[in-house]
N, C-alpha and C positions, 0 to 999 in steps of 0.2 A: 394518586389512586389508579387502579388498574383500568377502569373505564376511560378515564381521560387519556391515559397512555395509549390505549387502543385507538381512540379517536385521532390522536396525534399521528400514529402510524398510518391510519387510514387516509388522513389528509395528505401526508407525504406521498403515499402511493398514488392517490388520485391526481395529484399535481406533478407527478413524476419528479419528485425531489428526493434527495438522498446522496449517498456517497458510495462509490464503488471501491474495490480493493486497491487499485492503483492510486486512486485519489486519496484514500486514507493513508497509504504508505508515503505518498509524496507530501501531504500536509504535515504528517508527524515528523518526517525527516527534515522538511523545510524549517519547522519550528525549532527542532533540536539544533540543527546546524547554525541557524540564525542566532540562537541564544548562546551556544557554547563556543562556536568558532567565528561568529559574525560573518558567515558565508551565506549568500543567497543561492541555494542549489538550483533554483529555477533558471538562473543564468548559466549554470554549469552543465545541466543535463542536455545531451545531444539528442534532439528529436528527429530531425531530418536534415540532410545536406541541401544547401542552397542550390548546388549544381544538379542535384538529382531531380528536384521539383521546386522551383522558385516560388510558385504560388502557395504550395503547402508549407514551405519554409516560412513565408510571411504570416500565414495564419497561425502557425505554431509559435512564432515570435511574438505575435500580438496576444495570444491566449495560450500560454504554455501549459497551464494545469489541465485544460480540457483536452490536450493532445498528448499527455503522458499516459501511456498504456503499460500493461505488464510487459509487452514486447519491448517497449522503449526502456523500461527499468532493467530488463534482463540483457539488453544489448551490451556487448563487450566495451563499448565506449562509455558506458555509465556504471558498470558494475564488474565484479570479477568473481570467479568461482572459488569458493573456499574448499580446498581439497581435504583438509584435515577437520573432521567433524568436531574434534575437541577444541578447535580454535574459533568456533562460532561465538558471537557475542551480541548483546543487545544492539539493535540497529541493522543487523543483517536481515536479509530477506530469504524466505523459502519460496521458491517459484516452481509451480507445477511444470512438468516437462512439456505439456501442451501449450504453455504460455498463456493460460486462461485465468490464472489466479495467483495472487501474491499474499503471503503471510509475513507479517513483520514481527520479528523477535523483540520482545520487550524486557525479558528477564531470563537469566541463566542461573541455575543453582548447581554448584559443584561440590562433590565430596571426594577427598583424596585425589584431586585434580581430574576427576571423571565427572562428566555431565550427568546429573541425575534428574534434572527437571528443566524443561524449556517452556516458557510462557510466551504466547504470541497473540496478536490481535489480527483480525481480518474483517472484511465487510462482505459476507456472502450474498449471493442472489437469493431472493425468497423462493422457497420450494414448497413449503407446507401450505395446505389450503387455509388453515386457521392463522397463518402468519400474515400480519397486516402490513409489514413494511420493512424498509431498509434499516439496517442497524449495524452497529459495530459490536463484535463479540470477542471475548478473550477466552482462550482455551489453553490447556496444559498438556504437554507430552511428558510422560514419565519414562 
């Protein structure tokens, strides 16, 4: 029911609980790679070089999920630029140029080998006054 849903969102906000966009992308990709390819991507993502900052490297090694940001996901060591828009596929990320938000593509619909629809998920920051909490949203680009 709508009232209990609002209470849940309010509880999450009051206790600073939820998920951000990079956390959502990382959790989803981690689950898919683990299931499909038996790969733990948390061990593959390069967060920071040991030689650059040993203390930060240790923290990231102990708690990788909390240290994976949009900037880390967009880094050339962890991803690559898709130059041909027609070659995007589920699992690809759309990253804002200011490196502040990531959208994870979940579905592509093609007609005559042309993309007609892109479905993506993301976890935006709350902006509206009546919006009580963090959440995951699915949107479509036509």
